[in-house]
N, C-alpha and C positions, 0 to 999 in steps of 0.2 A: 285258549287258556281259560278253561271254565273254573276249576277250583284253585287256580293260582300256581305260580312257580317261584321257587327260590333260585336266583341266578347269581353267580359269583363272577366278578371281573378281577383279573390279575394284571398288574403292571410289572413285568419281570425286571429283576435286578438281583445282584448277589450281596450287595451291602444293605440294600433295602428293597423289599418287594412289597408293592402296594396291593391291598385287597379291598374289595367292596362287595357287599352282599345286599341284594334288593329282593323284594317280594313284588311280583307282578300279578295282578288280577283284574280282569276285564279292562285292560288298557291302562290301569293306574299303577304307577311305580312308587313303592314305599321303601324307605331306608330300613335295613335290618342291622347292618354292622359295617364298619370300615376301619382301616388302620394300615400299619406297615409291620412287616416282619423284618427285624433287624439282626444282622450277623455281626460278630466281633471281628474287626479288621486285623487283629493280631493272630487270629486262628488260622490254621492251615486251611487251604481252599476246600478240601474235601470235608472238613469239619463244618465249614460254613454251609456247604450244600446239604449236609446232614441236618443241620439246624433248620434250614428252610424246609426240608422234607418233613421233619417232625412237626413244625409249626403248621404246614399245609395239611398234614394228616389230622391234626387237631381241628383245624377249620372245617375240613370236609366232614369229620365226625360230628361237629357241633351244628353245622348248618344244613348238611345233606342237600347240597344244591342239585337242581335238575339239569343244569348246564353250566359250563364255565366258558368265559370269554377271555382270551389272552391276546395281548397286543403282539403283532408281528414285529420283529426287530427292525429298527432303523439303524443302519450302520453309519456311525459318525466317523470321527477322525482316527480313533484308536482301535485298531483291529484286535489288540490283546484284551481290551475292555469288552469289545463286542463278543469275543469268544467266551469270556467268563459269563456275560449276561446270557448268551445262548445256552450255556451249560445249566445255569439257574432256571432258565425257561424250560429246558428239558426235564429238570426235576419236577417243575410244576405240572407239566404234561403227564409225566409218569404217575404222579400222585393222583391226578384226576382219573387216569386210566385205572389205577388200583381201586379207586372209589367207585368205578363204574359210571363215571360222569362224562358225558360227551363234551368235547372241546371244540369251540368255534374260534377261529383266528381272524383278526381284523387288523388292517393297517391303521396307522394313526389317522390318515385321511378318512378312512371308512368310519372310524369311531367318531371323528368330528362331524362328519355328515349325518350320522345316525342321531347324534345328540343335538346338533345345532341346525342341521339342514344345509350346512356349508362345509365341504371337505377341506377348504382352505382357511377355516376359522382359526383365530389365534388360540393359544393355550388358555389365556385368561378368559376369552369369550366362551370357550367350552366349559371351563370351570364355573363360570357364572351361570350357565345353563344347567349344569348339574345341580347347583344350589337351588335354582328355580324349580326344576322338575321334581326334586325331592323335598321341596318346601323346607329348606334348612335356613337357619338364621344367618349363617355365614358359609363361605366357601370351605369345603373340607380341607384340612391340612394334615400332613404335608401333601405336596403336589402328587406324590406317588399314589396316595390314597384317593385323591380326586380323580386321577387318571384311571384308576382301577374301577371306581364307580361309573365313570363314563363308559368303560368297556362293558360293565354289567348292563348299563342302559342300552348300549348298542345291541347286545344279544336279545334284549327284551323286545326289540323291534323285528326280530326274526320271525318268519312265518312258521308256526309250529304245525 
């Protein structure tokens, strides 16, 4: 990583999708941007997916990331929620492909290990490490954004 890389992390969701963008140069990771894309719960699901696609298109155009890291799905109790999140994740992967940006997928444990050194770290422990690594005054909020930043940091550890 000689001249530096812009890396984007995504925490998939259809109500809220977290994003985090970092700049990595000679092993140093710096915050560029983070937040959440929010869809309207009363809208038809396809409209919510379109909203995410439009927001992602804007993010890719603005930041021009060299790579995207996206969290693999963890299937909880609700299979219908998991299916909707999977569809939103598919939109994110499609938008990355349209932007010509390679996608790297990580499990939550792989992200925790990359950020904290411990794949079994607590969510709060991981978020505290994100704060430390990016030299932030506080833990990024909401959690979706902090998780997306952790995903971006995870891909920064990848051997290029």
